[in-house]
MARMI-465963 format. One record per residue (C-alpha): residue in three letters; x, y, z. Coordinates in steps of 0.2 Angstrom, whole numbers, plus 5000, padded with zeros to 4 digits. Each point is the difference from the previous one (the first is absolute). Example, Ala and Ser with C-alpha at 12.3 -4.5 7.8 and 13.67 -1.06 7.14 Angstrom:
REM MARMI-465963
R   type   east   north     up
R    ALA   5062    4978   5039
R    SER   5006    5017   4997
END
This chain:
REM MARMI-465963
R   type   east   north     up
R    MET   4809    5067   4869
R    SER   4983    5007   5005
R    GLU   5002    4994   5018
R    SER   5004    5014   5012
R    HIS   5003    4990   5016
R    CYS   5017    4991   5004
R    PHE   5002    4982   5005
R    SER   5002    4998   5019
R    SER   5004    4984   5008
R    THR   5003    4990   5016
R    PHE   5015    4991   4991
R    ILE   5015    5011   5006
R    CYS   5017    4998   4992
R    ILE   5014    5006   5011
R    GLY   5017    5004   4993
R    GLU   5009    4992   4986
R    ASP   5000    4981   4996
R    SER   5013    4990   5009
R    GLU   5005    4982   5002
R    LEU   4990    4993   5015
R    PRO   5005    4985   5010
R    GLN   4989    4985   4997
R    SER   4990    5002   5016
R    ALA   4996    5018   4995
R    GLN   4995    4995   4983
R    GLU   4988    4988   5007
R    ALA   4993    5012   5012
R    GLU   4997    5013   4986
R    GLU   4991    4987   4990
R    GLY   4989    4996   5014
R    THR   4996    5018   5003
R    ILE   4996    5003   4982
R    LYS   4988    4985   5000
R    ARG   4991    5007   5015
R    LEU   4999    5017   4993
R    CYS   4993    4993   4983
R    PHE   4987    4990   5009
R    HIS   4995    5015   5010
R    ALA   4999    5011   4985
R    PHE   4993    4988   4987
R    GLU   4992    4987   5010
R    LYS   4998    4984   4989
R    GLU   5010    5007   4986
R    GLY   5015    5003   5012
R    GLU   5008    4984   4999
R    VAL   5001    5000   4981
R    ILE   5007    5018   5000
R    ALA   5013    4996   5013
R    GLY   5006    4986   4989
R    ILE   5001    5011   4985
R    VAL   5011    5013   5009
R    LYS   5010    4988   5010
R    ASP   5016    5002   4989
R    MET   4999    5018   4997
R    ALA   5012    5013   5007
R    LEU   4993    5008   5016
R    ILE   4996    5017   4992
R    GLN   4992    4991   4985
R    LYS   4989    4991   5012
R    GLU   4995    5016   5008
R    ILE   4995    5008   4984
R    ILE   4991    4985   4993
R    LEU   4990    4997   5016
R    ASN   4997    5018   5001
R    ILE   4991    5001   4983
R    LEU   4990    4984   5004
R    GLU   4995    5006   5017
R    ASN   4993    5016   4993
R    GLU   4991    4990   4986
R    HIS   4993    4988   5013
R    ALA   4993    5014   5010
R    ARG   4992    5008   4985
R    SER   4993    4984   4991
R    GLY   5000    4987   5013
R    SER   5011    4988   4990
R    VAL   5017    5000   4991
R    LEU   5000    4983   4991
R    HIS   4997    5010   4983
R    PHE   5017    5009   5004
R    LEU   5010    4984   5003
R    GLY   5002    4997   4981
R    ARG   5008    5017   4996
R    ASP   5018    5001   4998
R    GLU   5012    5010   5011
R    GLN   5002    5015   4988
R    GLN   4981    5002   4999
R    LEU   4998    5001   5019
R    MET   5015    5012   5001
R    ARG   4992    5011   4987
R    MET   4984    5001   5010
R    TYR   5010    5004   5016
R    TYR   5011    5014   4992
R    ASP   4985    5008   4992
R    THR   4990    5000   5016
R    GLN   5014    5006   5011
R    LEU   5007    5014   4989
R    CYS   4982    5006   4996
R    SER   4997    5001   5019
R    THR   5014    5013   5002
R    GLY   4989    5013   4990
R    ASN   5014    5003   4988
R    TYR   5002    4985   4989
R    LEU   5012    5009   4987
R    ASP   5013    5006   5013
R    ALA   4998    4984   5011
R    SER   5003    4988   4985
R    ARG   5015    5010   4994
R    ILE   5008    5002   5017
R    LEU   4998    4981   5003
R    TYR   5008    4996   4983
R    LEU   5015    5011   5004
R    LEU   5003    4993   5017
R    SER   4998    4982   4994
R    VAL   5013    5002   4986
R    VAL   5012    5009   5012
R    ARG   4998    4986   5013
R    LEU   5003    4987   4987
R    ASN   5016    5009   4995
R    THR   5005    5001   5018
R    PHE   5001    5019   5001
R    TYR   4990    5012   5011
R    SER   4989    5015   4995
R    SER   4996    5016   5008
R    LYS   4985    5011   4999
R    ARG   5009    5012   4989
R    ASN   5004    4986   4988
R    ILE   4982    4995   4999
R    ALA   4995    5019   4997
R    GLU   5012    5001   4986
R    ALA   4993    4984   4992
R    LEU   4983    5007   5001
R    CYS   5005    5017   4994
R    LEU   4995    5009   5016
R    SER   5008    5017   5004
R    GLU   5007    5002   5018
R    ASP   4985    5011   5006
R    ARG   4989    4985   4996
R    TYR   5010    4986   5009
R    GLU   4987    5001   5014
R    LYS   4987    4993   4987
R    LEU   5009    4983   5002
R    ASP   4998    4998   5019
R    PRO   4982    4994   5000
R    CYS   5003    4988   4986
R    LEU   5016    4993   5008
R    GLU   4991    4999   5017
R    SER   4986    4990   4993
R    LEU   5012    4988   4991
R    CYS   5009    4997   5017
R    GLU   4984    4997   5009
R    LEU   4995    4987   4986
R    GLN   5017    4992   5003
R    LEU   5005    5002   4982
R    ILE   5015    5011   5004
R    LYS   5010    5003   5015
R    ARG   5012    5013   5007
R    THR   5018    4996   4997
R    VAL   5005    5010   5016
R    LEU   4988    4998   5015
R    ASN   4989    5015   5003
R    SER   5007    5009   4985
R    ASN   4990    5008   4986
R    GLU   5014    5001   4988
R    PHE   5005    4982   4995
R    PHE   4988    4987   4994
R    GLU   5001    4982   4992
R    ALA   4988    4987   4994
R    ALA   4994    4990   5016
R    HIS   5006    4983   4994
R    ASP   5009    4992   4985
R    TYR   4984    4990   4996
R    ILE   4991    5017   4999
R    ALA   5013    5007   4989
R    GLN   5000    4985   4988
R    SER   4982    4998   4999
R    TYR   4996    5018   4998
R    THR   5013    5002   4985
R    VAL   4990    4986   4992
R    TYR   4984    5009   5003
R    ALA   5007    5016   4993
R    ASN   5005    4992   4984
R    THR   4982    4999   4995
R    GLU   4991    5012   5011
R    LEU   5010    5016   4999
R    GLN   4998    5011   4985
R    MET   5014    4998   4987
R    ASP   5005    5018   5000
R    VAL   5000    5001   5019
R    LYS   5010    4984   5002
R    ALA   5012    5006   4986
R    GLY   5003    5016   5009
R    LEU   5003    4992   5017
R    ASP   5012    4987   4991
R    GLU   5010    5014   4992
R    TYR   5002    5009   5017
R    LEU   5005    4983   5009
R    THR   5013    4996   4987
R    GLU   5008    5017   5003
R    PHE   4998    4998   5019
R    ARG   5008    4982   5000
R    ASN   5015    5006   4989
R    LYS   5003    5014   5013
R    LYS   4999    4988   5014
R    VAL   5011    4987   4992
R    HIS   5013    5013   4996
R    LYS   5000    5007   5017
R    ARG   5001    4982   5008
R    ASN   5015    4995   4988
R    TRP   5009    5016   5005
R    GLU   4998    4997   5018
R    GLU   5006    4982   4999
R    GLU   5016    5007   4992
R    LEU   5004    5009   5016
R    PRO   5008    4991   5015
R    GLN   4986    4994   5012
R    PRO   5007    4995   5017
R    GLU   4989    4989   5010
R    PHE   4989    5010   5012
R    ASN   4990    4996   5015
R    ARG   4997    5009   5016
R    LYS   5015    4993   5009
R    ASN   5013    5006   4987
R    GLY   4992    5017   4997
R    ARG   5014    5010   5008
R    ALA   5013    4990   4991
R    LEU   4992    5003   4983
R    ALA   4999    5019   5004
R    ALA   5019    5000   5005
R    SER   5004    4990   4984
R    ARG   4991    5013   4989
R    GLU   5009    5014   5009
R    GLU   5017    4992   4997
R    ARG   4995    4998   4982
R    SER   4995    5018   4999
R    LYS   5017    5006   5008
R    LYS   5010    4989   4988
R    ARG   4990    5007   4985
R    ARG   5003    5018   5006
R    ARG   5019    4996   5001
R    GLU   5000    4993   4983
R    MET   4991    5016   4993
R    CYS   5011    5012   5010
R    PHE   5013    5002   4986
R    ALA   4986    5002   4987
R    LYS   4992    5014   5010
R    ILE   5017    5009   5002
R    VAL   5002    5000   4982
R    GLU   4982    5005   4996
R    ARG   4997    5013   5013
R    GLY   5017    5005   5006
R    SER   5009    5004   4984
R    ILE   4996    5019   5001
R    ALA   5007    5001   5018
R    PHE   5016    4991   4996
R    THR   5003    5010   4984
R    ILE   4998    5016   5011
R    LEU   5012    4993   5013
R    SER   5013    4995   4987
R    TYR   5000    5017   4992
R    PHE   5004    5009   5016
R    LEU   5013    4987   5005
R    ILE   5009    5001   4983
R    ARG   4999    5019   5000
R    TYR   5007    5001   5017
R    ILE   5015    4988   4996
R    VAL   5004    5010   4984
R    GLU   5000    5017   5009
R    HIS   5009    4995   5016
R    ALA   5010    4985   4998
R    GLY   5007    5001   4982
R    GLY   5016    5009   4995
R    ALA   4997    5017   4991
R    VAL   5009    5003   4984
R    LYS   5001    5018   4994
R    GLY   4983    5004   5008
R    ASN   4992    4985   4990
R    TYR   4995    4983   5008
R    SER   5008    4985   4993
R    ALA   4989    4986   4995
R    PHE   5011    4987   5010
R    PRO   5009    5011   5013
R    ALA   5013    4994   5012
R    LEU   4994    5002   5017
R    SER   5011    5013   5008
R    HIS   4994    4998   5018
R    ALA   4989    4989   5010
R    VAL   4982    5005   5004
R    SER   4996    5000   5018
R    ILE   4982    4998   5007
R    ARG   4999    5018   5005
R    GLN   5003    5006   4982
R    ILE   4984    4991   4994
R    PRO   4985    5012   5000
R    LEU   4986    4996   5011
R    SER   4988    4999   4986
R    VAL   5009    4985   4992
R    LEU   5000    4991   5017
R    PHE   4982    5003   5001
R    LEU   4997    4993   4983
R    VAL   5009    4985   5004
R    LEU   4990    4997   5016
R    ALA   4984    5003   4991
R    SER   5004    4988   4986
R    LEU   5005    4986   5013
R    VAL   4983    5003   5009
R    TYR   4991    5000   4984
R    VAL   5008    4983   4995
R    TYR   4996    4993   5017
R    THR   4982    5005   4998
R    LEU   4998    4992   4983
R    CYS   5007    4984   5007
R    GLU   4988    4999   5014
R    THR   4984    5005   4990
END
């Protein structure tokens, strides 16, 4: 890991691997052969045959390593006997050292590799938490993240965003976790694994909870229909909760109203017996609307308004 430069290459991998039609595959193979011949001269045909069946990004990385070695020593035949893990170890050693911060770069790439393999996403805040950085030191991550993006080891999950990142490719994530098993310090890796276990459990719990909720199909065309459906469900929920709200929040108002109504009926509508009021009086006369005090009518009106307000909120 003494090298301070990074591998640069004329072999460019664009996008994720995809199934290509036969004609496109043949065109790609022809392009690889021409590039290999141009970069490695006589050794180009042999190298093109070795990488023929590799995934596109795997071809790029292997050819990247061989191209830089050829530029330095003039030959790569002594490299062809090495297995893939040895080549990838050399690649990651060189690329991570070129960031100027091997420790943070190696930890960040490990975090994002594991997160990608578990089909989650990670924010800069998650990375800072895993690296035990306080909020005032978040900016320390920016140069390292930018370097890893330039090296195409990681990428932004959201275009032009500096908040969400992931490993650049499944092959990067898989091969780097193999690298980390032997190259990361045991205590460093153990701490990261502990954080990742807790992080994964939180994500799984959140995902399971969200799956239990009704998830109507959504696209741009039915966005208004979805909004209307949510509003209807909200109104239905409010109606269902109306009685509970009345009982919970309106008990005091109804108690006061009941007290005044009962007291008025006893005092004005009941039959008097020797100056005392009977518990079950025979009504001696009918009560007209003009005999009801204005305060009682006001309480009735206020209670009705209160009930209506509860039902609408």
